Each structure stands twice: as structure tokens, then as C-alpha cells.
C-alpha positions as CSV (number, residue, x, y, z in Angstrom):
1,M,0.0,0.0,0.0
2,D,1.1,3.6,-0.6
3,L,0.7,5.3,2.8
4,N,1.1,8.7,1.1
5,R,-2.2,8.5,-0.7
6,Q,-4.9,10.8,0.6
7,T,-8.0,8.7,0.2
8,P,-10.4,7.5,2.9
9,L,-9.3,3.8,2.4
10,I,-6.0,2.9,0.9
11,E,-5.8,-0.3,-1.0
12,G,-2.8,-2.2,-2.0
13,R,-1.9,-5.7,-3.3
14,L,-1.6,-9.1,-1.7
15,I,0.7,-11.0,-4.0
16,A,1.3,-14.7,-3.9
17,Y,4.7,-15.5,-5.4
18,D,5.7,-19.0,-6.6
19,N,9.4,-19.3,-5.7
20,V,9.7,-22.6,-7.7
21,K,8.4,-21.2,-10.9
22,C,9.8,-17.6,-10.2
23,K,6.5,-15.9,-11.0
24,V,3.4,-14.3,-9.4
25,D,0.9,-17.0,-8.6
26,Q,-2.0,-14.8,-7.7
27,Q,-2.7,-11.1,-6.9
28,Y,-5.5,-9.6,-4.9
29,I,-6.6,-6.1,-4.0
30,A,-6.4,-5.9,-0.2
31,T,-6.1,-3.4,2.6
32,S,-5.0,-3.2,6.2
33,G,-6.0,-0.7,8.9
34,C,-9.1,1.6,9.4
35,Q,-10.1,4.4,7.1
36,N,-8.1,7.5,7.7
37,N,-5.7,5.6,9.9
38,Q,-3.4,4.2,7.3
39,R,-0.3,6.3,7.7
40,W,3.3,5.3,8.3
41,D,3.1,6.5,11.9
42,S,-0.1,4.5,12.4
43,Q,1.6,1.1,12.3
44,D,1.7,1.1,16.1
45,D,-2.0,2.1,16.5
46,S,-3.6,-0.9,18.1
47,G,-7.0,-1.7,16.6
48,R,-6.8,1.0,14.0
49,G,-3.4,1.0,12.1
50,P,-2.2,-1.3,9.4
51,I,-0.3,-4.4,10.1
52,P,3.3,-3.3,10.8
53,R,6.0,-3.8,8.2
54,N,8.0,-6.9,9.1
55,D,11.3,-4.9,9.1
56,Q,9.8,-2.4,11.6
57,V,9.1,-5.3,14.0
58,K,12.5,-6.8,13.4
59,I,11.5,-10.1,11.7
60,D,12.4,-11.3,8.2
61,Y,8.8,-12.2,7.5
62,Y,5.4,-13.1,9.1
63,T,3.9,-16.5,8.4
64,V,0.3,-17.2,7.3
65,N,-1.3,-20.5,8.4
66,T,-2.9,-22.2,5.4
67,T,-5.6,-23.9,7.5
68,P,-8.3,-21.3,8.4
69,I,-10.0,-20.8,11.7
70,Y,-13.7,-20.2,11.5
71,L,-14.6,-17.0,13.4
72,P,-18.3,-15.9,13.2
73,Q,-17.8,-12.5,15.0
74,R,-18.7,-9.3,13.3
75,G,-16.0,-8.0,10.9
76,I,-14.7,-11.5,10.1
77,E,-17.8,-13.6,9.8
78,G,-16.0,-16.6,8.3
79,N,-12.6,-18.0,7.7
80,F,-9.6,-16.4,9.3
81,Y,-6.0,-17.2,8.2
82,K,-3.9,-16.6,11.3
83,I,-0.7,-14.6,10.9
84,D,2.3,-15.3,13.2
85,P,4.0,-14.2,15.3
86,H,0.9,-13.7,17.4
87,L,2.3,-10.5,19.0
88,V,4.9,-8.1,17.8
89,N,6.6,-5.0,19.3
90,I,6.7,-1.9,17.3
91,W,8.2,1.4,18.6
92,G,7.6,0.3,22.2
93,K,4.0,-0.8,21.7
94,T,2.6,-4.4,21.3
95,R,0.3,-5.3,18.5
96,G,-1.1,-8.6,17.4
97,D,-4.0,-11.0,16.6
98,F,-3.4,-10.4,12.9
99,G,-4.9,-12.6,10.1
100,I,-6.1,-12.5,6.6
101,H,-9.9,-12.5,6.1
102,Y,-12.8,-11.2,4.1
103,D,-13.8,-7.6,4.8
104,A,-17.2,-8.5,6.2
105,N,-18.6,-5.1,7.4
106,A,-17.1,-1.6,7.6
107,P,-14.3,-1.0,5.1
108,G,-10.8,-1.7,6.4
109,S,-9.6,-3.6,9.4
110,A,-8.1,-3.4,12.9
111,G,-4.8,-4.4,11.5
112,C,-5.6,-7.6,9.7
113,V,-5.1,-7.9,5.9
114,V,-8.6,-7.9,4.3
115,I,-9.8,-8.8,0.9
116,R,-12.9,-6.7,0.0
117,N,-14.1,-8.5,-3.2
118,K,-16.1,-11.7,-2.6
119,M,-14.9,-13.4,-5.8
120,A,-11.2,-12.5,-5.0
121,W,-11.8,-13.8,-1.4
122,E,-13.1,-17.2,-2.8
123,A,-10.0,-17.4,-5.1
124,F,-7.7,-16.7,-2.2
125,Q,-9.3,-19.4,-0.1
126,E,-9.0,-21.9,-3.1
127,M,-5.3,-21.0,-3.4
128,M,-4.7,-21.6,0.3
129,G,-6.5,-25.0,-0.1
130,H,-4.0,-25.9,-2.9
131,Y,-1.1,-24.9,-0.6
132,R,-2.5,-27.1,2.2
133,A,-3.0,-30.0,-0.2
134,A,0.7,-29.6,-1.3
135,G,1.7,-30.1,2.4
136,L,2.4,-26.4,3.3
137,E,1.2,-25.6,6.8
138,S,2.2,-21.9,6.4
139,V,3.5,-19.5,3.8
140,P,5.7,-16.5,4.4
141,L,4.3,-12.9,4.3
142,I,6.4,-9.8,3.7
143,V,4.6,-6.5,4.5
144,E,5.8,-3.4,2.6
145,Y,4.5,0.1,2.4
146,Q,5.5,3.1,0.3
147,R,5.9,6.4,2.1
């Protein structure tokens, strides 16, 4: 996502890259953070800011579990692909409980990565199913923002 944009909700790309074939496997329009709270300095805003960049929390990458957890609560209302580590420290603050899920109600998220288009969400879940079937329990996630 480009955190310099001046729109109510900034969208970016969630890209699945196939390291074996050296090509983009899939690409989805996604977002992270609440409307008007998607700035570089919002990465430490619990419940409002975007998921922090992995280099800002001093990890090489996050991991996304390929087996979803069903969470019926408002905002998720379906499958949730947990992102680890569960908690991270950014600029002296702790954030966590991140995942990838469908954007089920108000646009944006409390820090999760959300896919807002239903067809794209279904395609993402199908892709994760293929990863599971191939024996992958998790896949790496690198979070980058322009500023």
C-alpha cells in the first residue's frame, strides 16, 4: 500500500509469489487498517493502524497459516487465516492477533489484511487450499509500504 495516498481507504496488493516457478501465482486487491488511519506512523496504533511492516518489528517475514480458523464474529464472519507471530513489538508498543480475512462489514480492518471483493476472497481461499494439499502448513508474508 502507498501510505502517502490521501483517500479514505488505501488499497494495496496481496501478492502470492511462486518461488519454484519464479512468477506471481495470484494477486488480490487488499487493505489493512481503518479508514483515515493508514499512515506510516499508524503502524503502532492498536485496533486501527495497518499491520506493521516486518522490518519495523525486526522479523524477516510473518507466516500465514494455510488452515483457516472459522470466526463468526462481526467483521470477520467466516474463515480467518492466522498470521504469526501472534504478538509483535513496534516502537515500544505491542500489537497482534493479525490474520487475513474477508472484509465483512465496515471497510478496512483493525490491523488484519482484508480482501474486500467476494470473488477474490473465494479465489484466495482456493489458493490456500492448494497450498494445504501440497503439504504447506504456512506461507511467508512480507509486508511493505511506500511512504
